[in-house]
DOROLO-380365 format. One record per residue (C-alpha): x, y, z; residue in one letter. Coordinates in steps of 0.001 Angstrom, whole numbers, plus 500000, padded with zeros to 6 digits. Layout:
XYZA ...
END
This chain:
654808872456526122M 654419869038524416I 653209868995520644I 651821865591519555I 651217864809516132G 647577863470515803E 647769861483512193S 648824857969512771L 645500856986513946N 643343854050512501A 640272856139512561T 641859857928509458V 640688856148506532P 643617856194504378A 645369855502507795V 643332852152508732S 643912850992504984Q 648147851464505873A 647873849788508801I 645767846929507446A 647763846467504306A 651077846908506145H 651835849611503751D 655633850537505775E 656104853423502977K 652583855537503638F 653777855049507727I 656645856241506958T 656281858996505247E 653542860521507265L 655681859828510175A 658401861930509076K 656117864448507504F 654622865026511297Q 658110865720512566V 658803868227510237E 655968869978510721C 657154870548514180G 655762867394515867A 657840866845519161M 655780863095519961M 653554861337517662L 650526859335518742D 650242856076517317V 646461854008517367N 645727851079515616A 641910850637517347G 639071849699515016G 640416847622512510L 638031844314512678G 638760840893512671G 642620842425513435R 644269842101516529D 644708845684517871E 647611844603519775G 649683843016516586D 648970845899515029E 650107848487517431L 652963846625517732T 653705846696513747W 652685850368513776L 655361850831516918V 658053848893515259K 657451851035511733T 657431854529513221V 660208853813515148Q 662394852999512208N 661385856259510649A 662010859062513174V 663578859698516418Q 660857861078518691V 659192859844521470P 655575857980520704L 652643858305522543V 650545854657522486L 647177855142521843D 644863852543523031S 641285851947524672A 642466848070525094N 644952847644527967P 646434844457526710D 647007846156523210S 649219848706525036L 650791845598527338L 652102844158523691K 652997847376522082A 655271848559525065V 657465845191524663R 658770846789521041V 658891850372522161Y 662611851324522133K 662591855443521992G 662609857800525195P 659896859745526850E 657282856750526366L 653334858037527116I 650628855247527479L 647490857031526823S 645121855760528208S 643800855063532172V 640328855839533200T 639035855780536753A 637784852161535723E 638917849798538314K 640346847231535579K 642226850097533394S 643665851384537129L 644644847459537907D 646150846658534629K 647734850077533350L 649105851441536771L 651886848989537460P 653045849106533971L 653450852914534065A 655095852858537175A 657429849722535982E 658484851275533010L 658607854691534513E 656775856734531969C 654035858985531263G 650447858039531580L 646960860041530086V 644368859752532647G 641020860224530900L 638285861701533585C 635749858996533358M 634709855725534173S 633281852617533254E 629827854427533736K 630852857266530829G 632188860527530833I 630128863127533286P 628602866027531692D 629852868620533939N 633112869473535228P 632558868601538558E 631778864894537812G 635160864769535419R 637072866220538447L 635922863656540954E 637379860886538105M 640611862758538396A 640734862809542067K 640029858749541623V 643041858574539056I 645647861035540909V 645149858811543831K 645889855675542618Q 648682856678540714A 650234858076543800K 649492854648545402L 650921852776542792A 654273855179542797G 653469857172539324I 655656860766540127K 652497863220539695P 654722864643536509E 654483861423534779S 650407861488534937L 648560863738532511Y 644869864236533076L 642944864546529970D 639657866857530615P 638119865219527293L 637079867204524679V 633541866746523256M 632239868213520068T 630291871087520020V 627906870044517327S 626258867713519584V 626519869448522638D 627348873517522336W 628506873665525530K 631321871218525385A 633933873563525083G 633426875434527856K 632876872167529668V 636396871086528709T 637841874053529764M 636269874852533261D 637783871185534015T 640975871699532875H 640704874842535157R 639530872977538337M 641850869976537430M 645184872970537738R 643723874174540890D 643623870723542917R 646699868890541179F 649233871889540379P 651864869284540152E 650363866763537634V 650145867754533882R 647367867985531100T 646803866599527754F 644628867882525406T 643202866631522070I 642558869374520013I 640481868147516976G 637953866536518814N 636273869784519492V 635098870526516079A 633813867302514354F 630840868482511907G 631214872290512235M 631504873721509168P 635215875649508820M 636293872913511284R 639830874420510927G 638923877774512498L 637019876322515382V 640030873701516039N 642709877031515888R 640244879132518027T 640138876732520855F 643744875834520653L 644468879368521713S 641720879298524055M 643735876006525838I 647541877582525593L 645653880462527694G 645052877474529889L 648553876586530418E 648175872772528948T 651272870992529050D 650614868703526111A 648249868981523066V 647415866385520398M 646569867891517291L 646680868416513304N 650791869120512739V 650076869462509174R 647517872157509686D 650004875104508557K 647345877750510282E 646692875463513358M 650589875726513364M 650907879079513165A 648270880060516199T 650526878013518167L 653861879718517636F 651888882772518086A 650012882208520970S 653902880925522759S 654959884617521736V 651913886285523465L 652753883902526533K 656162885315526840G 656993881470526169E 659292882575523221D 662564884552523764E 662999887403521288Y 660137885526519525C 663214883232517788R 660648880189517720K 658149881754515904Y 660641883738513382I 662509880655512647K 658944878591511796A 657937881233509681F 661494881190507716R 661115877765507575A 657618878216505626G 655521876110508079K 652687878814508213F 650182879322505560S 650583882321503318K 646696883115504573T 647449882417508004A 648904886183509141G 645801888037506842K 
END
């Protein structure tokens, strides 16, 4: 399973300010710290900076992060043109583009690019009409993406389907809809990978970390292939390592013990 650090995202005020100011020191330190915490890939997102060209800012962000760490990146933008700019400066391995939707305009721009680069591609279970509020509707969006990706020559193992995590503070059934969608996609497309963004589920909730950690353990039980989360949250990482042990994925519990000895768990995580 791929662990992706979520923190280099312009929706975070401090990160937004750092990108706007081209503060290399801040971005470099944040990138390095996430890798130290256990991130195997880093998500980079420069969206939402009013009055600025997102493609230019994402390009700067990619260059800065690549100079700081050697892990692969997830280039994250809702704007296909911004991704087209940023991939030109990417020099690392195992790139993932995030993301394509079932909208024709999105498919037409990003599928050929992902096929040409032979990189990973995240597919969001939505279209120009929005996000379906039920698993069946999201599965239909997944079917469109999988079919078109295959026609474009993208390998099944390079496609990551995102069932979309909505916040339970707005829709109390959101977590269940996501997990049901995940199950259905697994059954329908066993050859395709899955991608889950953990932190979205608990916006506006008290004890947000508790909800996120619980959701993480449930998603891990569904055999997700990639999770994007706050790797700086030691209790979150402790949950991740413990789940791997209980699923029989950590031979002789070596990774769990190594992480514990390295101080990657909080002092309260085991109480």
